[in-house]
N, C-alpha and C positions, 0 to 999 in steps of 0.2 A: 504494500500500500504506500502511496506517495502522499506525504503530509507537508504542508507549508506552515511553518510557525512564523506568523507576522504580527507579533505583539507590540503594543505601545508600552509605556512605563506604568508601573503600579505605584502611584503616588497618592497620598491622602489629600482630600479636598475639604478642609474644615469649613470653608466659606464658599464652596462651589468653585474654587480656583485651585488647580493642581499645584502642590508645593514641590514641583520638580526640582530635584537636587538639594532639597532642604529636609532635614529630619528623616524619619523612617520612610521606607519605600524602596523600590527596585527600578533601575533603569531598564529600557527595553532589551538590551543585550543580556542582562542577567535573567530577565523573565524568560526569554527564549531558551537560554541554557538550562534553567531549572526544569522547564516543561520537557525539554528534550531528554534530560537525564532520567526523569521519571518514566517517560514513554519507552525509552530504550531498555529499561529494566525488565519490562514484560513483553515488548515487541521489538527485539533487537534487529530483526530483518526488515522492518519497515524503512522506507527511504524518507529521511527527514531533511527538509531544507529550512535553514534558519535565516529569517529576514526581518530583524527588528526594525520597527518603523517609528520615526519621531515626527513631531509636528512643528518644529522650529523653536521649541522651548529649550531651556538649558540642557546641554549635553547632546544636542541633535547631531553634532559632527561625529560623535562616536559611533553612530549607526552606519556611517558610510564605509563600505568594505574596502580593505586595502587595495584590492584589484581595480577599484574605481578612482584611486587617488594618484595624482601625478606628484604632488608634494603636500606636506603637512607641517605646519609650524605653530608655535605658541606665541601669542602677543600678550604682553603685560599691559593691563589697564587699571583704571581706578573705579571702584564701586561707588555707589551713591554717597557714601560718607568718607570717601578717600581711601578705602581699603584697597590693597594691591590684590588684584585677581588676574587669572590667566584665561584667555579665550583661544580657541582653536581656529586657525585659518587654513582651509583645505582648498587646494586647486584640483579640480576634477579632470580626469582624462576625458578627451572628446569621445562622443558616442561612436561606435563602429558604424561603418557604411554598410549598405545591404550586402556587400561582398564579404563583410566580416573584418575589413581592415579599418584602422583608425586614421583619420585625416591629419596630416602633420601641418603645422604652421597656421592652423585656424585659431580664431578667437577662443579664449579660455573662459570657463566658468569657475568662480570661486565661491566658497561658502564660509561665512564668518559666524561663529557660534556666539554672537553678541549677547544673547539672552542670559548667558552665564554671568555676565557682568552685573546684571540688575536682578539677580535671583531673588524672588520674594521670600523674606525671612519667615520661618515657622513661628517665631516669637512675636506676638502682636505689639509688644512694647518696642522692640527693635524696628519693626515695620513702621510704627508711629514716628520714631526718630527719623527714619528715612523720608517719610512723607513731609515732615516739618522742616528738615534741614538738608535733605538730599538733593543731589544734582545729577543731571544726565551728561555732564561734560565729559566724564570718562568714556561714555559711549561714543561721543563725537570723536574723541581721541583715537579709539581703536578703529573706527570706521575710516578716519583719515589715514592711519597707518596702513590699513589693508588696501585702501585705494592707491597708496604710493607704491604698492607691490604689483598692482595690476597693469595691464597694457591698455592703451586708449580704446581698443575695440572689445575688451573683455567685459564680462558681466560679474558684478559682485552681489551675491545673495546674502542678506543679513537676517539672521534669526532673531525674532523679538517676541516677547510674551508679556504677561501682566507684571507690573512692578509696583512697589509701595511708593517709590519716588514719584512726585507729581508736580514737576516744574513746567509742564507744558512743552517740553522739548527745547526750552531756551538754552540749556547747557550744551546740547548737541550742536546747535547752530553757532554758538560762541566758540566752541572748540574747533569747529571747522573754519573759523576765520571771520565769522560774522555773515550777515545776509548776502552782501554782494559777492564776497569771495566764495561762500558756500554754494550759491546758485551758479556761479561761473564754473565751479568744480563739477557739480552734478549735471550741468548742461552738456558736459563733455564725457560723461560716463553713463553706463547702464547700471543703475543701482536698484535692486529689487528687495523688498521687505517681505520676508517669509514669516507670516504671523501665526503664532500659536494661539492667540486670543484675538477675537474679532470685536471686542468691546469698543464702543466709541469713547472719546475723551470725556465729553460732557453729556448732560441730559439726565432724565430721571433714572435711567438704568446704565449710566455711564461709569467710567472708571473712578471719577470723583465721588459719586454717590456710593460706590462700592468700598471706599476707603474705610467706612465704619465697620465693615464685616471682616476686613483683613488686617486692620490695625486697631489700636486701643484708643484712638482719638474720638472725640464727641461728634455727633452729627452736625452741630453748629460749626465746629472748626473745619470739618470735612467740607461743608458747603462753602466756607470762605476760601479754603485752599483751591477748591474746584473753580470758583468764580474767578480767582486770580489767574489760575493756570489757563483756563479757557480764554480769558480776555487777552493775555499775553500771546498765546499761540495764534489767536485770530488776527492779532496785529501783524504777526509775521506772515500769515497767509495773505492778508491784504497787501502788505508791502511787497511780497514776492510776486504777486500778480501784477502789481503796478510797475515793477521794475522792468524797464525795457531790456529785452534780451540782448539787443545790440549794444547796450551800455556796458555789458560785461564781456565783450569780445565776441568774435564770430562763433556762432553755434552750428555744430554739425548735426545733421539728422542721423542719429544712431539707431540701427535696428536692435531689437532686444535679442541678442545672440547669447543663448544660454543652454543649459542642460534641460530646460523646461520647454515643453510643447504647449498644448492648450490646457493650462491648469488654472484658468481664471476662476473667480468665485462662482458658486452655483447661482442660478438665476434667482435674484432676490432684489427687493427694493432697497436692501441694505448694501448691495454690491457697489463698489467704487465706480465712479465715472471715468472710464479709461480714456475718454476723449480729452481730458484736461482737468484743470482745477476749478472750473466754473462753479461746481456744486460742492466743493470741498468746504467742510465746516467742522466744528467740534463735535457734532453729532453724526458725522460720516462713519461708515463702516471701518472698523479696525484702527481708528485714529488714537485710541487710548493705549495702545501697546507701547511699552517702554516709557511710561509716564507722560505720554503725549508726543514722544519723539517721532512716532509714525506720522502724526499730523504735520509736523514741521518738515520732516524729510520729504513727505509727499508734496508739500508746497514748493519745496526746492527742486523737485524734478524726479523723485524716486517713484517707483510703481510698487503695488502691493499684491500679494497672493495669499490664499489660505495655506497655512503651513503644512498641514497633513497632505494636501493635494500636491504641493510643490515637492515635499520630501518623497512622496510615493513615486513621483515622476523621476526624481533623481535616482532612486533606488530600483527603478524598473519593476515596480510591483506588478503591473499588468502582465509583463512577460513571465514573472515568477509564478503567477497563479495558473497559467496555462499548463495543462498536463498533470495537474495535481488531482488527488481524490478527495482531499479535505483541507480546509484552511482554518487555522486557529488564530484569533486575534486576542487582544487583551487591553484592559484599561483599568485605572484605579477605582473610580467610582462612577457608575453609570446611572444618571438620572433621566437622561434622554439620549437619543442617538443623533448627534449633529451630522448633517450631510457632509460638512467640511472637516469633521473630526476624524481621528484615526480609525475608530470602529466603523464609522459611516463610510469612509473611503475604502477600507478593506472589504466591508460588506458589499459595496457596489461592484467592486472588481470581481469578487467571488460570484455574485449573482449573475454577472455578465457571462460567466462560464457555466452557469447552472450547477454550481457546486455547493455542498453544504458548508456553512461557516459557523463555527462556535466561538463564543467569547468567554474569556476568563476575566473576572474582575474582583476587586476587593469587596465592593458592595453593589448590588444590582437592584434598582428600583424601577425597572422598565418592563412593561407588559409584553407578553408574547406577540401581540399584534404589532406593537411598535418595533420589536426586534425583526419580525418577519418583513415589515415594510422597508427595513434598512438592509435586507439581504442576509440577516442573521438567523440561523436555525434555532439556537438556544444559547443560554448563558449559564455559566457556573460561577457562583460567588464564593469567596473565601469566608464571608461572614453570613451566618444563617439569618433568616428573616427576623427572628425575635431575639437574637443574641444581645446581651447587655454589653459585652466587651467589643470595642471596635476591632476591625480586622487588622488595623495597623498598630494596635497596642502591643507591640512585640519588637524585638530587635531584628536586624536584617537577616541574621543567620536562621532564626526561627521562621521568618517569612519565607526564606528560600526553601526550607525543609517542607513547609506546608504546600508550597507551589510544586515542588518535586513530587510529593504524594498525589497532588491533583493531576499531574502529568501521567502518573501511573494509572489513575482512575480513568482518565480520558482514553488512554490506549486500550484498556480492557473493554471500554464501552463502544468505541468507534472503530477500532482496527478490525479488519476482516481478513 
């Protein structure tokens, strides 16, 4: 039997936001290894393909297989409070031609794991400090350093997710040299934002309003921080639109040359307007990622894509699904199946091949009907429906052991 293990990470979501890279939990690669170990204990002759899937959040660069990488380096940057942190910069090998050869001398695609720089703290008090005092200037610094390594026709993909810092992206712009210099720089580059979180910066359900659930600050203070961030960010948007491109030097029309094909957002009123920035606002799709950095970078000329779809394209998920008998996905906590999330993307690819897809998760609160609509056959949760102890109330070693046991159970149930 041929089985594709294509899990995302198992991270807790105390406020509906994955704490990827913080506290207890397992990265996608560890999830895949544990499931495979358990499966092979009882079905050693089954053919297992491990393809951990990320969504642009912290650690996404780690799922890119060595055979896809032309070069990999670590860039040091500053976190929201000035902490020294390291992010991965990966240059991808070009896709093979239909004949199986790789084209030499063509434009390259790079992936910057920038979400690691702004990882959401598990401690609400630490997150509150980042919200009150933090800056996104370190993000601008690593983006600038990454762009300095790319060629003029290359594409730089930047992974971004939710952050406690909420400066409206002003730090990013300042670190890139200010409005005029930053817009000039991005007018000559193809910069794509790979978003693990599609939340808007402002609005009733925006990143600012959500600060009260991921930090310990009061609703009144969160409202004031949000008002300030949205106001400053929209000033940048307005100034960037008014700035004459001719004033910052000759602009070349650059095609989006990258490892991505058609991986735009699913049809939705929340999808970004790819024709330009005319509709760009603090309530636009995805603008809350990176504390509002996504909004400012978009105003300066970047483009945005849903992270799970972009990463699935980079990892060639659709090719990996073909020829399998079963696909196994995974996610930390499943309250719904988002079309642009890891489970939704894996489920869609699996359904396109009329294959069964099962999902492993820490906690599942989704009906069978919702799962079926997303191309998922069934889900297995590490936490029982009426359990009092959370699934993540254990250390990583115990979590790995439970996941390995579940892999054994899946093999006995599904292998034939």
